[in-house]
NUTISE-490322 format. One record per residue (C-alpha): x, y, z. Coordinates in steps of 0.25 Angstrom, whole numbers, plus 5000, padded with zeros to 4 digits. Layout:
<kollums>
XYZ...
</kollums>
This chain:
<kollums>
511949035017513249065009514449135015515249235006516249345008515949485004517149575005517749495016516449485024515749345025514249345023513249225022512049245012511049145007511449054996511049114982511349254987512149344978513449414982512649544983511749484994513049445001513649575000512349645005512349545017513749585020513449725019514349745007513849844997514049804982513749904972512549874963511449924954510549814949510449734962509349754971508949674983507549664980507749624965508249514957509749514953510049574939511549584940511449694929512249814934513549734938513849844948513949734959515149664954516049604965517249524966517049374969518249294973518649194962517649254952518449304939517649434939516749524947515349474949514049544952513649534966512149534964512249414955513349324960512849214970513649194983514449064985515049004998516349075001516249174990517149304992516649434986517349564985516449684983517449794984518749734978519449794966518849694957517449724962517549874962518149874948517049794943516049884949516650014944516749954930515249924931514950064936515750124924514850044914513550084921514050234920514350224905512950254901512450324914512050464912512850554921511650634926511850614941511650764944510250764938509850624941508650604950509250484956510550564960510850544975510250404976510750334963511450204965512250224952512750364957513150304970513950194965514650274954515350354965516050224970516150144957516150244946517250314938517450464937517450454922516950354912517750284902516650284892516350404883515150344874513850414875512950374886511650304882510350374883509050294887507750364885506850394897505650304900504250334905503950244916502750314922502450424932503250364943504650324938505550414930506450344919506950474913508350434914508450294910509850324904510350304919509850164920510950054922510049934919510049884933508549834930508149854945506849914940506549804930506749694941505949774951504749784942504849634940505149584953504549684963503549754955503149624948503049684934504149714924503849854919505249884917506249804909507649824902507649824887508849824877510349784879511649844883511649994883510249994876509549924889508450004894507449994906506050004899504549984902503749884894503349954881503550094888502450074899502550144912502950074925501650054933502049954944501550004958503049984963503750044951504350164959505350064966506150064953506550204956507150164969507950044964508450114951509950134954510050254945509150364941508450294929507150274937506750384946505450434953504650524943503850604954505150624962506050654950506950774951506150824963507250804974508650754975508850634985509750714994508750824996507750725002507450685016506950545019505850505028505350365031503850335030502850235026501950225014500450245017499850185004499650045007499749945019501149905017501750025023502950045014504150115020504550235012505550355013504850485010505950585004505650735006506250865001505850995007504650935015504050875002504050724999504850694987504950544986504550414993505550294993505450154999506050125013506549985013505749895023505849745019504649715028503749815022504049865008505449815006506149924998504949964989503750054989502550064980502350174970501150224978502150244990503250304982502450414974501250444982502050564989501650654977500250654983500850734995500850864986499450844980498750964976497550934985498450914997497750975009498651075016497751155026496451115033495151145025493751165030492551175021491651295024490451325016490751215006492151275003493451225008494351325016495751315022495751315037496751315049496951185056496251255069494951285062494951155054495151075067494151155074493151135063493350985064493250975079491951055080491350975068491650835075491250875089489950935083489650805075489950715087489050795096487950805087487950675080488850585089490250545087489850425079489450525068490950555065491850455057493250455052493850385040495350375040496350335029497050205031498250275026498250365038499350345049499050255061499150375070498050455061497150335061497350315076497050455079495850455070495250345078495550405091494850535086493650465082493550385095493850515103492550565096491850435100491750385086492250255081491950295066493350285060493950195049495150185040494650065032494050155021494050065009493449945017492049915016491749785024492049795039491249675043492449615050492849725059492149665071492849525068494249565067495249525078496349615074496949715063496949665049498349655043499049585032499349465041500849455040502149535038502349595025503649525023503049395024502449395011503549315004503349195014501849175010501549045002500149094998499649234998498149254995497749404992496349434992495749574986497049644983497549734972498949694978499849764968499149904969498649894984499949844990501049864980502249824989501449714995501149654981502649664979502949574991501849474986502449474972503849434978503149324986502449274974503749264966504349184978503149084978502049144986500749104980499849234978498349214977497349324974495849344975495349474970494349534960495549544949496749464945497749574949499149564942500049564955501249544946501549414954501249264953499849244958499449094961497949124961497249254957495749254957494849364954493349374959492349484960492349544974490949484977491549344975492749364985492149314998491549184991492849154984493649164997492549075003492848974992494348984995494048955009493248835006494348784996495448805006494648725016494448615006495948605002496348605017495248505020494748595030493248625033492748755026491848845034490448775035489748895029490548865016490248715015489448745002490548824995491248764984492548834981492848874966494048824959494648964961494448954976495048824976496348874968496448984978496348894990497348804985498348914982498148974996498448835003499748814996500948835006500848875020501049025022499749085016499249225017497949295013497849445010496649535009496949655000496249794999495149744990494749635000494749735012493849825004492949714999491449725004491649585009492949605016492449545029492049415022493349405014494049425027493349315034493549215023494949245021495149225036494549085035495449055023496649095031496249015043495948895035497248905027498148955038498449085030498649215035497749325030497749485031497349615025498349685017497749825020497549945011498250065018499450105026498650085039497649975036498149905048498450035056497050085055496549965063497649975073497350125075495850085077495450185065494150105064492950075072493149995084492349865083491049865092490950015091489950095083491050145074490850145059491850095049492250165036491050115028490050135039490550285041490150305026488850225026488450295039488850435036489450515048489250655052490750685052491950615045493450625047494250585035495650555037496550545025495550495015494750535003493350485003493250454988494450374988494750305001493450245005492750115001491450194996491850334992490450374987489850335001490950405008490750535001489250535003489450505018490550615020489650715012488550685022489450715034489350845042490850855042492050785035493450805040494550755032496050745037496750735023498050765016497250805003496050905000495450814990494150844983493550714989493750765003493450915000492050864995491650795008492550855019492350985028493750995033495050945028496250935037497650915030498450795035499750745032500050625023500950515027502250595023501950705032501550635045501950535054501250405057501150255056500650145046500350005050500549925038499749795033500749705042500549785054501849865053501849995060502650095052502750245057503350365049503550515050503150625041504150655030503750795028502950905035501450905032501150995020500351125023499551115036499350965035499550895048499750745051498450665052498750625067498950765071497650805065496950695072497650725085497150875085495750835081495750735093496250845103495250955098494150855099494550825114494850685112495950645123497250585119497550655106498750725112499750665103501050745100501650655089501250545080502050445088501150465100499950435091500650315085500950265099499550285104498950215091499850095093499550085108498050095104498149995093496849905094496249795086495049825078494249725086493949815098492649795103491749905110491749875125490549885134490150015138490549995153491949985148491950125145492550175158493950205155494650325149495850355141496450485135496850405122496150445109494850385107494750345122493250375122493050255114494250165116493950155131492650075127493449975119494049835123495349815116495549675111497049705109498049815108499449825106500549925104501449925092502449815096503149765083503249615081504449555075504249595060504049735063502549735063501649785074500249755080500449605079499349565088498349665082498549625067497549515065496649485053495749375060494349405061493149325068492749225057491349235052491449185037490549245027489449175019489749115006488849184996489249134982488449254976488649244960488649394958488949364943488849484934488949584946490049684944490849704957491749824959493149794965493949914968495349944972496050074976497150104965498550104969498750254968497350284975497550224988497650354996497650504995499150524994499250414983498050474975498850604974500150544969500350614956501350504950500550394955499250444949499950434935500250294936499550184928498850134941498250264943497850294929497350154925496050154933494850084926493749984929494249844927493449724924493649594917493449584902492249484903491549584913491749694903491149604892489949564901489649714903489849754889490949844891491949804881492549924874492150014885493250104890492550174902491450124911490450184921490550104935489350114943489250074957488050104966487750244963489150284959489850274945491150304939491750294925493050224923493850164912493650014909494749914909494649764906495349684916495249534915495849514928494549564935493649464941492249444934491249544939492349624946492649774942493849844947493549994949494550064957494250144970494850274976494850354963494150474959493550404947492850304956492450384968491050384964490950234965490650174979491050044985492449984980491649854978490249814974489349794961489649894950489149914936489949964923489450024911490150094899490350244902489750334893
</kollums>
């Protein structure tokens, strides 16, 4: 540590720190523009000039290293005169358009000009004019004349986003911030340059000129679009959401948010927003009152339960629903004596449900990523599935963490990757078994006896060698691994690798409540006759409750889902949108509020409980989902649904949090009673473990329930050749993950939303005779779709990437499996 004196205040900082760091540690503000605590030092604006004793001239605080005994004056006459001189130079060419600038009221240059600017300029020359730039549908660069060349946007792209989409060309007053060859800015984190721009050069295109900052009220919330749970600020004007900004939380999202979290709010005012209850009568949709809609639902469910038994009713709930909604959904179904509820909508293999000992989670705190020696990521489109988690991994990789990947494609993660292997999905289990055997050999430990004939490939040995370097090893299972038809086998082998190597392993999670859904018990209790999501579709129910989902986009097999729903006697959907998809299969639609209009909680991938309140009132006659569930439970005569507010529901959900390994008790145990929701079934259960939400030191909860361990039962090594059989691998595009994002107008204009095509290796294209073909017909089982064809030599042999959750592919069934391609006529 080095001790320095800042404005007479002594402070100790780490050796190699800059004067700016010492000033921040001492609580002394030094004016600046180019400096940002998360970016490298550029020292380009010179606004942070300070006086250092014995130095002949003022020095930039951001680029001057501290030395022992250094004395710094940040507000002396010499320092202030230097800062005012810099401000005068900055304003020489700056347009004086503050009254019409969209950044007015939150402009760093405007604020500092009050303290360091002159009332008049000494310069009379004409101001320079910089032509506006087109950066895409999200970022406006209409007034680049305001740019002061701080290069924060350039450094952000390089250092956080991982790609240099912006750069500075020219010299002196001819310097400009440009994109490469006039291309758009397409990073999934691009919107953060709006926040870090200290002037009004880069602004939000959707928000532009819609409100002034002083007109907005601010509400803290949590982003619902992935499992990270980014902290956000929802800004509101006249009861309408106008903007979403990051709220700094170093342990979760630092000071960034993804474009998906920033711009999805536009979907709140989509044309198909459901504002009143609707009932289908004589095959026509009619608006209804809440009373008549609820009466219709209670009678329909009661009649079906009486005629066909309660097990003929099933519920499918979105994993982006709040903890409270998922809990009440489970309580509602159990109050009807049905265990048919699930939130794992895109998962297709549930073989490990009975073998789990706890709730699957990422396996560590998010802010531990920088400490890993090796990180092995299996089956993840990391950049697009988890943009901010990818940024953390990128930072760790730059600092020495070895990143290893196994997937169906060699994804460009914009970071150093030590080993990256691409295999068709049907080869994943066998390859992981080879890695297990290779690890055992390198550690001189016995491999499982059932694999004594397995000879690891060179690729498996390379992966094992990279994983075994260092001490702190972690394995992540991504969205594609969880959605894989052999997920159970993958999980078993990964656990064996982890145990052998001393690594931790975990599941990243797909949605806001991928962990919370387990804790809310929004899934069948093990040992009961309850059906999971796949079984509820494969064995059609007489009645379905759909909560917050669109069948063609949110389920693993949309074709089978629509068929099952079409056969049901009644389908009831609680939804924010009256989409054609729902209107084709449902009989009653109840309008519920999205996350900005309701209170609730999300439990992120590390088990962190984060609660929020609604930022605006529900639109039209929409109601919070938990209130709809509460009323339905009361009308159906289920005891314990007398909640008055969402906090009471949360408290009950947390006190009832149970591991998903509950086993059905013997019939003689059914002798107690309870007035809690779902007591009719819960009293027949033996709880292995239950806790209330007691925070552990790093701020997370549920420490004793979060456990990725499963009862080991390793799969058989098959070594099937499968040569020449095309295998589909699907992912959910970044801007199609849920109903709100799918309606984000600006997001749907981005390159990620537009550039949807079938991707396969050039050798596979040649083998199929598809050279020169622009569009292909994709055939899978009885379904087919016509899509553009794109050559992508990063794809594994025999693997074909076909997206999911899009209207263009809604006719295709499973996200995996054999497919055929032919030139479209």
